[in-house]
C-alpha positions as semicolon CSV with decimal commas, in nm:
position;residue;x (nm);y (nm);z (nm)
1;X;2,778;2,625;2,387
2;X;2,806;2,741;2,025
3;X;3,124;2,534;1,986
4;X;2,939;2,224;2,101
5;X;2,650;2,283;1,861
6;X;2,852;2,388;1,560
7;X;2,946;2,055;1,404
8;X;2,626;1,855;1,477
9;X;2,400;2,140;1,364
10;X;2,601;2,195;1,046
11;X;2,598;1,823;0,960
12;X;2,231;1,776;1,041
13;X;2,135;2,086;0,845
14;X;2,322;1,972;0,536
15;X;2,172;1,622;0,564
16;X;1,818;1,764;0,586
17;X;1,855;2,002;0,294
18;X;2,038;1,730;0,100
19;X;1,744;1,494;0,139
20;X;1,500;1,771;0,046
21;X;1,716;1,834;-0,258
22;X;1,677;1,466;-0,355
23;X;1,297;1,488;-0,330
24;X;1,303;1,817;-0,520
25;X;1,510;1,672;-0,803
26;X;1,265;1,384;-0,824
27;X;0,978;1,633;-0,853
28;X;1,161;1,787;-1,149
29;X;1,217;1,443;-1,301
30;X;0,853;1,336;-1,271
31;X;0,742;1,672;-1,409
32;X;0,972;1,617;-1,706
33;X;0,829;1,269;-1,767
34;X;0,474;1,404;-1,755
35;X;0,563;1,689;-1,990
36;X;0,747;1,459;-2,230
37;X;0,457;1,214;-2,249
38;X;0,184;1,474;-2,205
39;X;0,003;1,396;-2,530
40;X;0,039;1,020;-2,500
41;X;-0,276;0,825;-2,421
42;X;-0,338;0,455;-2,398
43;X;-0,499;0,311;-2,712
44;X;-0,878;0,316;-2,702
45;X;-1,002;-0,039;-2,698
46;X;-1,341;-0,204;-2,703
47;X;-1,456;-0,510;-2,516
48;X;-1,481;-0,822;-2,728
49;X;-1,667;-0,988;-2,441
50;X;-1,819;-0,872;-2,115
51;X;-1,660;-1,034;-1,809
52;X;-1,859;-1,052;-1,490
53;X;-1,799;-0,746;-1,270
54;X;-1,876;-0,680;-0,905
55;X;-1,899;-0,314;-0,805
56;X;-1,815;-0,268;-0,438
57;X;-1,933;0,043;-0,252
58;X;-1,779;0,061;0,098
59;X;-1,986;0,299;0,311
60;X;-1,962;0,409;0,672
61;X;-2,187;0,684;0,810
62;X;-2,235;0,870;0,481
63;X;-2,599;0,978;0,494
64;X;-2,541;1,282;0,270
65;X;-2,380;1,101;-0,022
66;X;-2,471;0,730;0,003
67;X;-2,782;0,745;-0,213
68;X;-2,603;0,950;-0,479
69;X;-2,329;0,686;-0,502
70;X;-2,570;0,393;-0,518
71;X;-2,784;0,555;-0,788
72;X;-2,481;0,643;-1,002
73;X;-2,345;0,288;-0,973
74;X;-2,678;0,146;-1,085
75;X;-2,656;0,355;-1,402
76;X;-2,324;0,212;-1,516
77;X;-2,352;0,126;-1,884
78;X;-2,286;-0,246;-1,871
79;X;-2,492;-0,560;-1,945
80;X;-2,721;-0,614;-1,646
81;X;-2,668;-0,989;-1,642
82;X;-2,291;-0,939;-1,610
83;X;-2,300;-0,677;-1,335
84;X;-2,338;-0,712;-0,959
85;X;-2,338;-0,427;-0,707
86;X;-2,248;-0,473;-0,341
87;X;-2,337;-0,194;-0,099
88;X;-2,098;-0,267;0,190
89;X;-2,259;-0,051;0,455
90;X;-2,105;-0,066;0,804
91;X;-2,288;0,248;0,920
92;X;-2,399;0,301;1,276
93;X;-2,625;0,600;1,211
94;X;-2,923;0,638;0,975
95;X;-2,722;0,570;0,660
96;X;-2,816;0,202;0,643
97;X;-3,184;0,295;0,620
98;X;-3,104;0,526;0,328
99;X;-2,895;0,254;0,162
100;X;-3,163;-0,010;0,219
101;X;-3,433;0,206;0,061
102;X;-3,216;0,281;-0,243
103;X;-3,114;-0,083;-0,283
104;X;-3,472;-0,206;-0,262
105;X;-3,594;0,051;-0,513
106;X;-3,322;-0,045;-0,761
107;X;-3,371;-0,416;-0,702
108;X;-3,737;-0,381;-0,796
109;X;-3,631;-0,215;-1,121
110;X;-3,416;-0,515;-1,208
111;X;-3,073;-0,415;-1,081
112;X;-2,859;-0,692;-0,935
113;X;-2,772;-0,513;-0,613
114;X;-2,721;-0,630;-0,255
115;X;-2,692;-0,454;0,079
116;X;-2,431;-0,629;0,292
117;X;-2,411;-0,549;0,664
118;X;-2,147;-0,673;0,904
119;X;-2,192;-0,737;1,275
120;X;-1,876;-0,536;1,349
121;X;-1,638;-0,302;1,171
122;X;-1,333;-0,520;1,209
123;X;-1,065;-0,421;0,958
124;X;-1,251;-0,100;0,867
125;X;-1,271;-0,044;0,489
126;X;-1,031;-0,330;0,414
127;X;-1,244;-0,562;0,627
128;X;-1,562;-0,455;0,446
129;X;-1,407;-0,515;0,103
130;X;-1,269;-0,854;0,212
131;X;-1,608;-0,952;0,354
132;X;-1,781;-0,858;0,030
133;X;-1,527;-1,054;-0,172
134;X;-1,639;-1,374;0,000
135;X;-1,973;-1,364;-0,184
136;X;-1,877;-1,153;-0,488
137;X;-1,928;-1,325;-0,823
138;X;-1,720;-1,089;-1,036
139;X;-1,401;-1,170;-1,220
140;X;-1,322;-0,801;-1,179
141;X;-1,395;-0,570;-0,887
142;X;-1,468;-0,199;-0,934
143;X;-1,445;0,008;-0,615
144;X;-1,597;0,349;-0,541
145;X;-1,588;0,537;-0,213
146;X;-1,901;0,713;-0,092
147;X;-1,797;1,061;-0,206
148;X;-1,744;0,954;-0,569
149;X;-1,990;0,963;-0,859
150;X;-1,911;0,686;-1,111
151;X;-1,946;0,791;-1,474
152;X;-2,173;0,572;-1,686
153;X;-1,904;0,445;-1,927
154;X;-1,646;0,374;-1,656
155;X;-1,642;-0,005;-1,696
156;X;-1,640;0,000;-2,075
157;X;-1,339;0,233;-2,070
158;X;-1,137;0,054;-1,803
159;X;-1,196;-0,317;-1,858
160;X;-1,036;-0,333;-2,207
161;X;-0,701;-0,250;-2,046
162;X;-0,699;-0,587;-1,874
163;X;-0,629;-0,753;-2,211
164;X;-0,277;-0,811;-2,080
165;X;-0,318;-1,099;-1,836
166;X;-0,051;-0,951;-1,604
167;X;-0,240;-0,627;-1,543
168;X;-0,361;-0,650;-1,184
169;X;-0,542;-0,319;-1,148
170;X;-0,646;-0,013;-1,346
171;X;-0,667;0,328;-1,181
172;X;-0,867;0,623;-1,316
173;X;-0,817;0,994;-1,243
174;X;-1,004;1,175;-0,968
175;X;-1,210;1,479;-1,063
176;X;-1,393;1,729;-0,843
177;X;-1,753;1,829;-0,787
178;X;-1,692;2,126;-0,556
179;X;-1,348;2,272;-0,630
180;X;-1,492;2,626;-0,643
181;X;-1,662;2,604;-0,304
182;X;-1,384;2,772;-0,105
183;X;-1,014;2,854;-0,100
184;X;-0,957;2,527;0,085
185;X;-1,130;2,312;-0,179
186;X;-0,964;2,508;-0,459
187;X;-0,616;2,441;-0,322
188;X;-0,704;2,075;-0,265
189;X;-0,822;2,044;-0,625
190;X;-0,493;2,180;-0,756
191;X;-0,298;1,938;-0,537
192;X;-0,513;1,641;-0,645
193;X;-0,481;1,745;-1,010
194;X;-0,102;1,754;-0,970
195;X;-0,099;1,406;-0,818
196;X;-0,312;1,252;-1,093
197;X;-0,214;1,458;-1,397
198;X;0,159;1,456;-1,323
199;X;0,279;1,215;-1,053
200;X;0,063;0,909;-1,124
201;X;0,091;0,967;-1,498
202;X;0,470;1,011;-1,485
203;X;0,522;0,700;-1,274
204;X;0,307;0,490;-1,505
205;X;0,473;0,626;-1,821
206;X;0,818;0,578;-1,672
207;X;0,748;0,216;-1,587
208;X;0,765;0,281;-1,213
209;X;0,538;0,147;-0,943
210;X;0,239;0,361;-0,853
211;X;-0,050;0,293;-0,623
212;X;-0,416;0,213;-0,649
213;X;-0,584;0,515;-0,490
214;X;-0,849;0,319;-0,300
215;X;-1,137;0,419;-0,527
216;X;-1,225;0,488;-0,892
217;X;-1,036;0,180;-1,002
218;X;-1,077;-0,186;-1,095
219;X;-0,894;-0,493;-0,965
220;X;-0,854;-0,826;-1,135
221;X;-0,981;-1,069;-0,874
222;X;-0,708;-1,323;-0,931
223;X;-0,442;-1,053;-0,882
224;X;-0,603;-0,935;-0,561
225;X;-0,623;-1,285;-0,420
226;X;-0,272;-1,377;-0,538
227;X;-0,136;-1,069;-0,359
228;X;-0,291;-1,172;-0,028
229;X;-0,623;-0,988;-0,040
230;X;-0,727;-0,687;0,161
231;X;-0,540;-0,631;0,488
232;X;-0,586;-0,378;0,764
233;X;-0,242;-0,379;0,924
234;X;-0,174;-0,032;0,779
235;X;-0,407;0,269;0,744
236;X;-0,361;0,278;0,367
237;X;-0,490;-0,059;0,260
238;X;-0,483;0,053;-0,105
239;X;-0,111;0,139;-0,107
240;X;-0,038;-0,179;0,088
241;X;-0,219;-0,400;-0,163
242;X;-0,062;-0,219;-0,460
243;X;0,292;-0,291;-0,345
244;X;0,213;-0,651;-0,260
245;X;0,078;-0,691;-0,614
246;X;0,388;-0,536;-0,772
247;X;0,613;-0,754;-0,559
248;X;0,421;-1,055;-0,690
249;X;0,496;-0,948;-1,047
250;X;0,164;-0,788;-1,142
251;X;0,143;-0,476;-1,359
252;X;-0,095;-0,181;-1,347
253;X;-0,240;0,073;-1,588
254;X;-0,322;0,434;-1,514
255;X;-0,594;0,601;-1,725
256;X;-0,552;0,976;-1,704
257;X;-0,825;1,029;-1,962
258;X;-1,091;0,856;-1,750
259;X;-1,213;1,105;-1,489
260;X;-1,438;1,018;-1,194
261;X;-1,567;1,322;-1,001
262;X;-1,557;1,327;-0,622
263;X;-1,636;1,565;-0,338
264;X;-1,344;1,741;-0,171
265;X;-1,351;1,793;0,208
266;X;-1,490;2,137;0,293
267;X;-1,388;2,111;0,658
268;X;-1,022;2,167;0,743
269;X;-1,065;1,924;1,032
270;X;-1,185;1,657;0,790
271;X;-0,897;1,734;0,556
272;X;-0,649;1,715;0,844
273;X;-0,790;1,375;0,946
274;X;-0,762;1,250;0,588
275;X;-0,402;1,367;0,558
276;X;-0,312;1,213;0,893
277;X;-0,448;0,877;0,783
278;X;-0,267;0,895;0,451
279;X;0,057;1,009;0,614
280;X;0,055;0,742;0,880
281;X;-0,049;0,470;0,637
282;X;0,220;0,567;0,386
283;X;0,491;0,568;0,652
284;X;0,364;0,232;0,781
285;X;0,391;0,092;0,428
286;X;0,742;0,237;0,396
287;X;0,852;0,049;0,707
288;X;0,681;-0,266;0,584
289;X;0,790;-0,270;0,220
290;X;1,121;-0,088;0,178
291;X;1,330;-0,394;0,271
292;X;1,129;-0,600;0,022
293;X;1,156;-0,334;-0,249
294;X;1,535;-0,330;-0,228
295;X;1,543;-0,711;-0,257
296;X;1,301;-0,715;-0,551
297;X;1,431;-0,799;-0,902
298;X;1,372;-0,449;-1,042
299;X;1,610;-0,177;-1,163
300;X;1,799;0,052;-0,928
301;X;1,594;0,342;-1,063
302;X;1,276;0,153;-0,986
303;X;1,390;0,088;-0,630
304;X;1,482;0,452;-0,578
305;X;1,149;0,574;-0,717
306;X;0,958;0,329;-0,499
307;X;1,152;0,453;-0,197
308;X;1,074;0,817;-0,270
309;X;0,712;0,720;-0,336
310;X;0,663;0,533;-0,010
311;X;0,841;0,800;0,195
312;X;0,676;1,097;0,025
313;X;0,526;1,227;0,350
314;X;0,878;1,229;0,491
315;X;0,914;1,571;0,326
316;X;0,694;1,711;0,605
317;X;0,930;1,561;0,863
318;X;1,227;1,720;0,690
319;X;1,052;2,057;0,678
320;X;0,983;2,030;1,050
321;X;1,351;1,956;1,114
322;X;1,445;2,251;0,895
323;X;1,216;2,484;1,089
324;X;1,380;2,373;1,414
325;X;1,730;2,413;1,273
326;X;1,685;2,753;1,113
327;X;1,727;2,963;1,432
328;X;2,041;2,767;1,525
329;X;2,181;2,806;1,175
330;X;2,120;3,181;1,187
331;X;2,295;3,220;1,522
332;X;2,590;3,006;1,415
333;X;2,623;3,197;1,089
334;X;2,646;3,518;1,289
335;X;2,915;3,388;1,521
336;X;3,109;3,196;1,256
337;X;3,121;3,413;0,948
338;X;3,314;3,149;0,752
339;X;3,012;2,920;0,771
340;X;2,807;3,150;0,551
341;X;2,960;2,993;0,241
342;X;2,882;2,643;0,372
343;X;2,520;2,730;0,440
344;X;2,517;2,902;0,103
345;X;2,561;2,560;-0,056
346;X;2,253;2,452;0,137
347;X;2,067;2,744;-0,017
348;X;2,128;2,594;-0,360
349;X;1,979;2,269;-0,232
350;X;1,684;2,461;-0,089
351;X;1,608;2,606;-0,429
352;X;1,431;2,280;-0,515
353;X;1,172;2,355;-0,246
354;X;0,962;2,521;-0,514
355;X;0,981;2,218;-0,744
356;X;0,629;2,103;-0,645
357;X;0,499;2,431;-0,787
358;X;0,590;2,297;-1,131
359;X;0,370;1,997;-1,055
360;X;0,069;2,222;-1,008
361;X;0,145;2,442;-1,308
362;X;0,199;2,152;-1,549
363;X;-0,116;1,977;-1,427
364;X;-0,327;2,285;-1,499
365;X;-0,159;2,338;-1,835
366;X;-0,228;1,980;-1,943
367;X;-0,586;2,014;-1,823
368;X;-0,620;2,302;-2,069
369;X;-0,654;2,565;-1,795
370;X;-0,508;2,914;-1,802
371;X;-0,227;2,809;-1,573
372;X;-0,067;3,155;-1,543
373;X;-0,383;3,281;-1,373
374;X;-0,333;3,018;-1,104
375;X;0,040;3,077;-1,058
376;X;0,006;3,277;-0,733
377;X;-0,213;3,015;-0,569
378;X;0,021;2,739;-0,695
379;X;0,305;2,903;-0,505
380;X;0,088;2,935;-0,195
381;X;0,012;2,562;-0,204
382;X;0,374;2,502;-0,103
383;X;0,301;2,699;0,214
384;X;-0,030;2,515;0,255
385;X;0,153;2,182;0,244
386;X;0,415;2,300;0,491
387;X;0,134;2,393;0,730
388;X;0,054;2,021;0,764
389;X;0,400;1,930;0,892
390;X;0,300;1,885;1,258
391;X;0,012;1,663;1,148
392;X;0,262;1,430;0,980
393;X;0,507;1,454;1,270
394;X;0,231;1,330;1,498
395;X;0,166;1,034;1,265
396;X;0,537;0,944;1,268
397;X;0,555;0,969;1,647
398;X;0,254;0,737;1,679
399;X;0,434;0,479;1,466
400;X;0,753;0,511;1,669
401;X;0,556;0,467;1,992
402;X;0,374;0,170;1,839
403;X;0,036;0,326;1,911
404;X;-0,255;0,143;1,745
405;X;-0,395;0,314;1,437
406;X;-0,765;0,380;1,387
407;X;-0,920;0,421;1,043
408;X;-1,112;0,748;1,077
409;X;-1,337;0,835;0,784
410;X;-1,331;1,175;0,618
411;X;-1,681;1,327;0,660
412;X;-1,857;1,446;0,346
413;X;-2,167;1,665;0,338
414;X;-2,295;1,637;-0,019
415;X;-2,162;1,986;-0,101
416;X;-2,193;2,082;-0,467
417;X;-2,265;2,456;-0,463
418;X;-2,115;2,762;-0,295
419;X;-2,443;2,854;-0,129
420;X;-2,459;2,527;0,068
421;X;-2,376;2,539;0,439
422;X;-2,219;2,239;0,609
423;X;-2,160;2,379;0,958
424;X;-2,505;2,268;1,080
425;X;-2,475;1,915;0,938
426;X;-2,393;1,595;1,120
427;X;-2,046;1,440;1,140
428;X;-1,875;1,750;1,279
429;X;-1,525;1,695;1,412
430;X;-1,416;1,867;1,731
431;X;-1,126;2,108;1,712
432;X;-0,802;1,911;1,710
433;X;-0,575;2,033;1,992
434;X;-0,285;2,018;1,749
435;X;-0,420;2,345;1,607
436;X;-0,284;2,528;1,912
437;X;0,058;2,370;1,865
438;X;0,049;2,475;1,498
439;X;-0,036;2,827;1,605
440;X;0,250;2,831;1,855
441;X;0,489;2,689;1,597
442;X;0,380;2,961;1,356
443;X;0,488;3,216;1,617
444;X;0,824;3,040;1,647
445;X;0,873;3,056;1,271
446;X;0,767;3,421;1,267
447;X;1,048;3,480;1,518
448;X;1,286;3,305;1,278
449;X;1,171;3,543;1,004
450;X;1,253;3,842;1,225
451;X;1,594;3,701;1,317
452;X;1,674;3,625;0,953
453;X;1,587;3,979;0,846
454;X;1,795;4,125;1,127
455;X;2,095;3,918;1,016
456;X;2,038;3,981;0,647
457;X;1,971;3,617;0,560
458;X;1,684;3,663;0,318
459;X;1,680;3,301;0,197
460;X;1,600;3,156;0,539
461;X;1,363;3,447;0,599
462;X;1,160;3,356;0,291
463;X;1,137;2,986;0,377
464;X;1,048;3,057;0,740
465;X;0,783;3,303;0,619
466;X;0,628;3,027;0,404
467;X;0,623;2,796;0,706
468;X;0,460;3,070;0,914
469;X;0,197;3,139;0,649
470;X;0,108;2,771;0,612
471;X;0,085;2,706;0,985
472;X;-0,126;3,019;1,039
473;X;-0,362;2,920;0,758
474;X;-0,415;2,564;0,883
475;X;-0,449;2,653;1,252
476;X;-0,645;2,972;1,189
477;X;-0,897;2,807;0,958
478;X;-0,935;2,517;1,203
479;X;-1,021;2,754;1,488
480;X;-1,246;2,971;1,268
481;X;-1,448;2,676;1,137
482;X;-1,475;2,528;1,487
483;X;-1,622;2,855;1,615
484;X;-1,870;2,859;1,325
485;X;-1,982;2,504;1,403
486;X;-2,020;2,581;1,774
487;X;-2,224;2,891;1,690
488;X;-2,469;2,679;1,490
489;X;-2,491;2,429;1,775
490;X;-2,571;2,704;2,024
491;X;-2,828;2,859;1,791
492;X;-2,993;2,518;1,754
493;X;-3,011;2,475;2,131
494;X;-3,166;2,821;2,175
495;X;-3,420;2,742;1,903
496;X;-3,522;2,421;2,081
497;X;-3,558;2,605;2,412
498;X;-3,775;2,876;2,256
499;X;-4,002;2,614;2,100
């Protein structure tokens, strides 16, 4: 049996680690670009005229944060006669009543604001934005999701960068309102900082394509319409539209110095749902756009970067394959001693697995933080990311099986302080059964750790240990939080009975 497995396992293993090496090298490259251009900022400009702007606020069942968003949008520092606000509320709970009351109060104070309700939620967020566009009067469209808090000078700092008529959209950086709430939100904040401080910044500085992040940005209306408008045929309508715009010849600007705070998910179930949507949507866009990217009149480097960008979640698929292959590699290395040198080459490739850690460190350094204090947690984030591999595998399988995708919102609870409890709030998500598979897969990887130690292969032992740690964290926290939510539900039922 070993003879039969030898060649295919060896080839597959080298292919997997070779691809991971490619992604790792690209992490190093983007980190270098961000470091090289770290002090570069776009010239500060002022508006010589005030174009008409429509602010779109897509909302769906966000009773804890809807009013906060609407109020902050109404306080944007921009001429009132040039500003229009659309509250695109598709909610099916009590959120529309909250939105209606806020809109009416602001309308009476002179704000040009409208509550727009649809009869159905066709197209999800993309459908809501497209519906609002039909009556929007703005030459530019600023978009904020419900969990964001627009800063007052946002429009005056972003609109000047449309002075180049080929700039289709401007993206600002995401900040955080609750990064210190828990270990989960802290690790998320570091990952988000790395994406915006390093990856988005490096891609923009390097002249590569990057994506509109769905919120905290502004679109030129003519660019949006020229690119085909909002579409819901993928679960990442923002990435989809971005690539259609680039393929049509539009440019984009990324403003790292403009920060818009947002609430991070405090529930691991909510975070898992968010990551699943992003993973599936990104892979859908990869299938849709990669053939077009490689036909586009851009440089070879640009095509390669776009490919790595669109397939970024493929790293999770490669890590899953690696976790499956490790036990076979260990057994084969024991029976075929001459293969140790071959797999040793793979170890060199694997060394780039820690490249993302540089992302996190550089992001914190450029934010002016004491990055060395966060070094341990930055290393752990690699394990945290690996713990999401089955979540991404599921998304890929759904695409392969052509299962219809559903846009599932990420619940937010208006959490700003450590003392706030969210487990007795609405919008709780039931425990995802995948948690049990993650727990079982953690046990499998723990077995790989034991086998690696027994055979003296410390490299594979370390990587398998990281996989185990990440899977245990994700599955364990999911189960723990689910129990906490159920406890509150049971306490509420007992309280009602006693009354």
